[in-house]
N, C-alpha and C positions, 0 to 999 in steps of 0.2 A: 476309503473311509468317508463319510459326511464331516464335513468340517465344524467344529462346533460352536456357539458362540457365547455373548455375555448375554447375563439374566440380572433384572432388577423384581425385587417385591415389593410391599406397601403394608405395612400392617396397619389393624383397623382399633374401633372403639378403644376404650381404655389406656393405647397409649400416647395420649392427651397430654400436656401438661399449662401449668402458666408459662408464657415467656417462649414458646416452641416458636422456632421458625426467624425469632428476632435477627439474630446475627447472618441470616442469607438476607433478609430482608433490609436491613443498617448497611450490609457488604456488596452488594449486589442490585444492580439497576433491575435486570429482568425480573428479580424476587420481590422486587419492592415494586411491580408494575403487578404481580402476580396477586399480590393483595391486593391493588388497587383494581383492576378487573374484579375481581373474589364480592370487593364491597359496591361495586356499579351494580353487577348482577344481581346481586341479594339486599341490597338499600341497606343495610345498614357496614358499620365498622367491623370489616372481620381480622383486621390487624389489632386495632384494641381489645377486640377480644381474647383474640391469643397470648395478647404481650402483657395484661396487665391481669387484677385480680377479680376480674369477672365470676361470678358464679355458677355464670350460663353457659359458662365452658363445657362444663360436665352434666347439662341437658343436651337431651338426645336429641334436640332438633339444631343446637348450634355446634357440639359435638363432633358432629358428621360433617360438615359446611366446613369447620375449621380444621378438622384435621388432615379433609380432601384438598384442600387450598394450599396448608404447611408443605404436604409433601409435594406436590405440584412446584412451589414454589423453590426448593430444595432440589428437583431432579431439573427442572430449568438453569439454575444458579451451577450445578453439577456441568452440564451442558456447556452452558456459557465461557465456565472457568476452564474448564478441560476439556471440551469436547465428549463430552462422557457419552455414548450413543448404544446404550446396548439392543440387540436384537430381540427378547424375548421378554414376558413381561409377565408381574403375579400379583395377587394382592390380598390377604387375608380379609372376609365381609367386606365391611366400606373397602378396603384397598385396593379390590376387584373395582371401584370404580376408578379408583386412580390410576391404577394400572391402564383403563381404557382412556385415559385422557391422555393417558403420558406416553401411548400405542400411537397416538393420531387418530382413535376409533371414534370418540365424544368431545364434543366444545367443553372446555372448561364451565362458559356460563352456562351452559344449559345442564350440564352436569350437576353442577352447583343448587341447580332448583329442583333436581330430581332428588338427591339426597337429601333435603334439607326436608323436602317432603314426605321422601322416605322413614328419615329420623320420627319426624310429627306421627307420622302415621305407624309407626313403631312403638311410641311412647303412649300412643292412646288406644293401642289394642289391647289390652290389661293393664288394668286399676294399678296404682303403686300399691304394694305391699301386698299382691296375691302372687305374683310373676320372680322366679329366681333361676340363676345358676350357676353350679358347682362346679368346679375343676375335679376329675377324677385321674389321680397319677401314682402308675405302678408303670413296676418296666413290663416290658412285651406285651402291654393291652388287646385281648381280643375283643374286641368291639362286637363282636356279635356272642360273648356272653356278657357283656353290659348290655345291650337290647333287651335279651332273654329274664337277664335277673328284674330290667323294670319294665318288664311285659307289663304290667294288671295297674301301671301306676300312673298318673296323667303328666308323665316325664316322657324326651325325647334324646338323641342324642344331637347334642347341638353342631360340634367343630369336632373331630377326630384332628387333634391336633399335629399330634407325632406320634410317634411308636412306645410311646409311653404317659400319652394325656389325652382323653377325652374331657369334653364337657355336655353337660348334661342340665337341662332345661325346660322348662317348665312349670307348675304348681308348687309355690314355695312350702306348701304345709306337707306337702310328699318329700321333703326332702332329708327329714332323717330317717326316713322308713328306707329310701335308697340307702344314705348312709350306714347301715345295718347290715342291710342286702350284699352291698356290693364288698363291705369288710370283711364279711362272711365267706363269700366268694374266691374272692382275690386276694384279699391281706391275710390271709392262714400261714402263707408259706415267704414271704415277700415283702418290704416295707408298702405301705400303700401310705396315700392321700386324700381326702375328701376336702376341698377348698373352697367355700362359699364366693363367689364373685360378686365384687362389688356393683351392681349391676341394676338399672330400674323396669326392667322386663323381660321376659322369656324369649329373646333373641332364636331364632332358628327350629322354633318349636311349630307345632301345632297350634299354639294361638296367635300363632302370625296368620295363619289363612284366609281370616276376614279382612285383613287389608290387601289380599291379593289385588284384588280389581281397580280397587282407589290408585291404589301404584303403577298398575299398568295404563291407565289412564296416564298418568302423571309422565311414564317414558313414555308412551307414545306422543303427547302435546310435545315434551320436552327435548326428545329423543330422535327427531327427525334429522337435526346431522349425522348422524352415526355415519363411519364408513365402514359397510360390511367387510370389506376384502382384506381390512387390515388387521383384523380381529381375529385371525388363526395364529398369532402370533402371542395370545392371553390366555393364561389358561382361567377355568370354567372352576370356580367354589364348588360348583351344583355337578356337574357332569366329572368333574377329576383329570381333566385331559382339557386340552385346547378346546375351544369356543368354535365353532363352526360358522362358515361365512356368508350364513344365512340370517337376515333381520328377525323373522319370526321366529327363529332357532334361538339366536341371540336374546332375545324378551324375553322368550318364553325360562331361560334359564337366571336371568337378574332374578325374573320376578320370585323365580320357584325355590331360589337363595333366599328369599327372606322365611318360609318356612321347612325349610327341607337340614339334612345336614351339610355343614361348608368340610370339602373333599380337599383338606390341608393337604395332609399326609401326600394323597394321589397328586395332585397340584406340584409336592415339592420334586415326586418320582420324576415327573414329566418334564419339569424344569432341568433335573440333572442330569438328563438323560438327552439331552438338547442343548448344554452349557457346560464348560470347564469353571466360567466364574460368575457370581451369584453375589450380590449387596444388595442390603436391606436401605434403604430410604427412609429416616419419617422421625418422627419425634421422640419413639420408643424403639426398642432393638427382641421384641420378643421372636421375633419367626428365630431369631438367629441360633437358637436356643434348640430351638424346631429343627432343625437342617440336621444342628450335631449330633440328633440320634436315630439319624439313617447314615450317618458316616459321612456327612456333605459340609463342606467350609462354606460358611455365608457371610462378608465382612457389612459389618452396619456403619452408616452414617448418623448420626441423631445428629452434629455438629456441626458448623462449619470447619471450625478445629480439627475435628475428624476426619473430616471431608481432606485436609491439606497432607495431613499426616499419612492416608493413604490413598489418597493421589500422588503427592510426590514422588515413594514411596517406589509408588508401579513405576514412575518418570526414570526415576534413579536406575 
């Protein structure tokens, strides 16, 4: 029987919060060095953005590199303190870039430049106020039924997050009609929730296609340090399974992720088949709840105190 390993997963945009990572920064040298490395790469003070009350933390162009930096700083801190060294990696949307860095597939500095450009392009793709995203929540969701219900609307399935949640994305004006249709189709005999998300653009939808080419150019420019033979231990949001160890396929998956469905439910199943222990590391813990819907335990680390409790207990 194949011996199972340990997996780590990283949340994406929406998990940011003021003060994120400050406890790691203040107490662990390698975490502090990570924030300094990020600031040098981007030429602005990433730590100040993460730890203060700067409103730009919620602007996509800044949110994405700040979350990436924080997650890498936390991961490096866990290794320094506890020798934490997972064998498998995954990340939700932006978190997939963190997974690539922590799996030693991409260098941090280059990845920060890529995701800052990614964030700016995603924000510029659709004027603020025209696009939106909403979570559709009901037990045992059939994604094909959701797609068929929305077929003639300017909306797409952006994320298949769990057995009980999908996120739709597209033109904001189409959301009320989508809610009516989905409530009629899905909510007649079970609890149903339709939750608008606080985002500024319709991520992972057809409306991101115009930015695929400039993003590909940015990835080719700054992703030259990619080590493709290490990527097979990282799950692909676009494919659902693990990445293939070919540069062009990796590039195509990361570009396609922009405008296609994030297959997170399949990522979770893939990791669960190959890992007997799964940790979520980041400033928030949305992924833990998603794992629960497929009956898989995922332990979350959102602060240094949580890490101390979790890893000291495991040592004992």
